[in-house]
N, C-alpha and C positions, 0 to 999 in steps of 0.2 A: 567353252568349258561351261558344262552345267553348273556347276556347283565353282565359279570362282572364288568364294571365298575359304573353301578345301585349304589349296595350299599355307593360308593363312594357320587354318586349325593343326594342320601338321607340323608346321612348324615351331610352334607354339606349345605342341606337345613331344617333340621331340628335342626340343632345349630342357626340357622339364628334370632329365635326368642330374644334371648338371644342378639346378637349383635345387633338387632334393639334396644331392651330396652335400653341395654346402652349404644349407641349412643344418644337415644333420650331423657335420664335422667326420662324415666318412673319409676314414685314410684307405688311400686306392695306393696300389704300384706306379712310380713318375712315368709311365708309358700311357697307363689308363687315365692316371686325373687327366695329363696331357689332353688326352681324346678326347673324354666325355667333356671336360671344360670346353676344349677349343670346337667339340661341336656342337654346344650351347650357345658360343658365340658365334659361331657359323650360321644358325637358324634366326638368334634374333637380330643379326645384319641384314638377312635377308626381310626380316619383320620390317623393321628400321627404314628401309628402303621403299618397303609398300607404302609406310605414313608417311612418308617425305612424300611421295607421289601426290597422298591424299591431303596434306595439309598445305600444298600450292595453291589448291581451289579457295583458301580460307584467308592466308595472310598474306600481306602486302607483297610487292617484289622484293623489296629490300631484305624485309623479315625474313623473306625465305630462302634469300641469298646469303647472310648473313648465319641464321639459326638452323634452318634446315640441310645447308649444304656442311655444317659441324655435326648435326646430327648422324647425317648420312655416314658419316667414316668415324662414327666414335669409338668404335670396336678399336680402330688403329691407334686413337689419342689415349684412350686407357689404357690400352697396355703398353705405348711407351712413356705415357706419366706415372706409370706404376714403377715401371724401370727410373726413368728418372728420381722420383722420389726416393727409393730405395737406395739410391747412389746417393744421396743427399746425407740420410739417417747413418750409412755404412760408410763412408770415405774411403776405405780402404780395400772393398769390397769390386767385384768385375761390373755392377752396376751400369756404371756410367759408359764402358763398351760398348753393353746392351741395350742402352736407350740410341745410342750413335747407330749403332746395328741395324735396330728394328727401324729407325727412320731412314735411314738409306737404303735399305731395303727397298721398302715400302713407296719412297718416290722411283728409285731404279725399275721394280717391277711394273712403276705403270705405264712408263715409255719404253721400257724393253720387250715387256711381254703385251700387256694391254693392248696397246699401241696398234704394235706388229698384228697382232690376231685381230684387230676390226678391217685394218688396210688388207691381208690377207684374205679375209671371209668378203670382201668388197670384191678385189678383184677377179677371183676365180665365180662370184654371180656376173660381173659385169665389165672386165677387163679395163679398168676405169680407175683412176686415182681417187682418193676421197677428196671431199670437196667442204670447206667451212664456210658458213656465214660471214660477212663482212662484220657482225658485232663481234665476233670472236678475234677481233684484232684486240682488245681492252684485256681480254685474258692476254693475249699473248705478248703483249706491253709489260704488265707486269710482271710477268712469266721471265723475260726478259730482265727486268729491273732485278727482281728476288735474285736472280740468278748470278749475275756480275757482280753483287754483295757477295755471295754466297762464297765467290772465289777469295773475298777477305780472309774470310776463317783459319785456312789452312797458312796461309800468307801471316795472322797474326799469332797463331797459334794456340788459340782460345774462342769459345764461344761464350761470349760475356752477357751481361743483364741487358745491355744498349744494342747490343746485335738484337734481341729479342723483342725491343723496341722499336727497332728498323721493320725487322718483318711483321711482324703483329701491325704496326703501322700501314703498310704495303696494304694488309690484306684485308685491313679498315679502311682505306681510301680506293680499293680497287672496290668495295661493298657501294659507297657511299656513289660512287660514278655508276657502279651498274644498277644500280637501285632509280636511276634516273629513266631506265629502260620502260618502252609503254608493257603495261601487265601482257602476258601474253595468253596463250590456253593451256593445259595440263597435257606435258606427252606422257601419257603413264599408261600401260600396257598391263591386263593380266589384272591380276587382284589389287594392286593401287588403282588401275582405273575401274574397279567394282568398288572399291572404296573412296575414290573422288563424286561417283556417281548416286552413293547415298543422298537421302534428305540432308539438309544445311546441320540439324540441329543434331541427328544420328552419326553424321559422318565427323563430327567435331569429338561427341563424345567418344568413337571408338579410334580417333584419331590419336586424343592424348591416352587413352588407356594402355593401345597397343605402346605407343612410346616411351609409358611408365614402363610397361611389363619388359618391352626389350632392352632400354638403358640398364634395371634392374636386373634381369638376365647379366647382362655383361660385366655391371661392374661387380656381383656376387663369384664369376666364375673366372675373372682376369689375374688374380692372383695367381690362384691355382692353375691356370693355365701355362703363366709366367714362369712359372717353381717348375709345374710337372718338366715344360720342357728344358729348362737349364738340370733339374735332376737327369734328365732320359739321356742329354747327351755325356756329364758324365759317367752315368751306369753302364752304356756304351760304346764310350770313347770316341766318340761322334763331337766335332766342335758344336759348343754351345753356342759359338758368337755365330754360326751359320745357321743352325736353329732358329736361331732368336729374329736373325736378317731375313728371311728365306718362307721358313713356315709361319712362323706367325702372322705375318703380311699376306702372305696368301688366304689364311682361316679368315681374318679381318676385314679382307677386300673384296674375295670372291663373290659377294653379290654383288658388290659395283662392276665389277668384270661382266660377271652374266649379263646383266641390263645389260652392259654396254656390248656386248656379242646377241644378244637378242635383237638389238636396233640395227647393227650390222647386218645379220641375216635374213630382216625384211627390206632392205636396200637401204635405211634410214642410216648410213654411216657417216655422213656428216654429222647427224646427232649423238653418235655413241663417240666420235672423238672427241666432241664440244663437251661432252661430259664429264670424258676424262681429262681433256685440256683444263676443265674447270677443279677437277677432282686433284690434278699434278698443281697449281697453282694453291688450292687449299692446304695441301700437304709441305708443298715447297716455303710458304712464308709462317703461316698459324700454326702449323705443328712445331715445325721450328723454332720459332720465336715462343711458343711455351717453356720450351726444356729447363734454359738458362734462369728462367723464372719459377719454373717448379722446384727447379734443382733449390735455388735461393731458399723459395721457403722453406724447403724440406733440412736445407743445412743450416739456416738462420740467419746468414749471411751473402752481402750482394757483394764482398770482398772479395771472395774467391772462386770463380768460373768453374762451371766442369769440369774435374779433372779428363785430359784426352793426352792419349800419346801418340808417337808417330803414327802407328795404323790405324787409329780414326782422323786422323787429318788427313790421310790418304784415301782413304772412303767417301770423306765429304769434297774433296777436290777430285774426283771420279765420278763422284753423283752430278756435282758441278758441271764436271764438261760433257757428260750426257746430254743432261739439261740444256744446254748450250745447244749442242746440234740440234735437240728437237725443236728450239726456238729457230736457230737459221733455218730448219728446213718446211715449219709450218709455216713461216714468215709471209708467204707466197699464198696462202689460202689452202693450199693442197700436199697432201701426203701420197705421194707413188708407191707404189709398192716394191721398187725397186730401194725405194727409202727406208720403207719401212722392215726389207731384208737386213740393211747395213746395219740400222739401229740394232736387230734382234743378233747378229754377226756380232757386233761387239759385246753387247750384253752377253752372249754364251762365251764369248770369248774369255771376258773377262772373269767370268763364274768359273771358269776348267783350267785356264791358265796357270795360275800358282800350284794346282794340285799336279798339273800334267808336269810340269817344269821340275816339281819335288820329288818326283816319282820317276821318271822316263828318262831325266837328263840331267840326274847325279845334283838335281839345286840348282844349275846353272843353264841358260840359254844364252848365246852369243855373249856372254861377260853379265847376262842381267839373272838374279837370282828370281827366285819366285816369289818373295816375298816384295818384289820390284817390281811387279806385274801389273798391279794397277796402278804404279805410275807412269807405266808404257802405256797403259790404255785410256788412261787420263790423256796424254798425247796425240793419239791417237781422235781421240774424239775432239780434242782443239784440231789436226790437221784437218779432217773431216769437214768442220762446221768452215775454218778457214778458206777449204777449197771450194767449197760451196758459195762461199760470199766472192770468192774471185771470179767465180765460173759466172754470176750472176749479180751484180753489186747493188742493182736494186732492191734486193732481198730486205736488207734494214730501211734503208728508205721506205720500203711500204709500211713497217711497223712504226719506225720515227718518220714521219714526213719531214720534220724541223732539217733533219739530215739534208734531205732532197734540197731543199729550200739554200741553205748553207753555201752547198754546192753551187748551187747557181747563181749566187752571189760575187 
């Protein structure tokens, strides 16, 4: 690319309409509001990813892991925290459900779609499985612990402030350990590589400016995007829950997916899957952990946890079950195309099964109602995970070596 800075300029220009509409308080239709604000968030997210690539050339490894990883998924955090904050301000509204929908959707999309795309692309190019580096066992271990703890949430029936401490504590613990890793070269591509290659002072100035610009765009458009999605669903009779659960995360996480796909196309699928593994850990610990605390700040009390019903608990159970199967799969530091297709099949199944049962089978299939299909798929994820462990018992010992040592005693 002769002008590697061109994508940065283009992304900044495309994000401007959302800024203008927000600052001028222009009233648009709900679908147009969601589109303009979502497009601004999408392009700003690309800018954040490129700025993150450049920032890693200047900050320490621990700071890069702690700050850069969070900033890279800032759009997802801003959207989810908006819904959570509104839930605290309007306790009788549907915002609490939207917050859980956005969080569970973002987590399930990473594994059910992004991981699978990387595996399939790499298989098409090489006919081989994706292999992770040994150092990725750290992320897998912490993801395993967070996943096991997450099963307690539907068992207890609520997501409380102390759950937030556990999840955030896990992420901080992970960062402390990961920060001891030796400094590595920046794996940047395109605009990120261009920024990283600038002279030190110039790079730092532009990195800070891009961070501030992108963050400002995201914050200014978050409310309009969220409310536009909800209003669009109501206007067209589309489930607002589904729009918030799937469309919002797609817009906020698209840049991260695109970067991973680019690495996979260059036969660097291990790096691509490793980055998505880190993203999953980030959102399954820090994002989940922030929800009860943001709700407490908004509502002004720690006494009452985020209100969730049976449906939200089933969503968390399904997300935890999917996460467990993913952990078991990558415990051997490889992910085959067959395993990827299983992940996608289960993801697609849980997505369409409730609608199919309701519309094609009169609401019941073999005694199971449409609104019970997510529980069924939770068990399918768990059964698949158990089958993999039985087939290869050393999977867990590979992640937690102390299990093997205890078995030898």
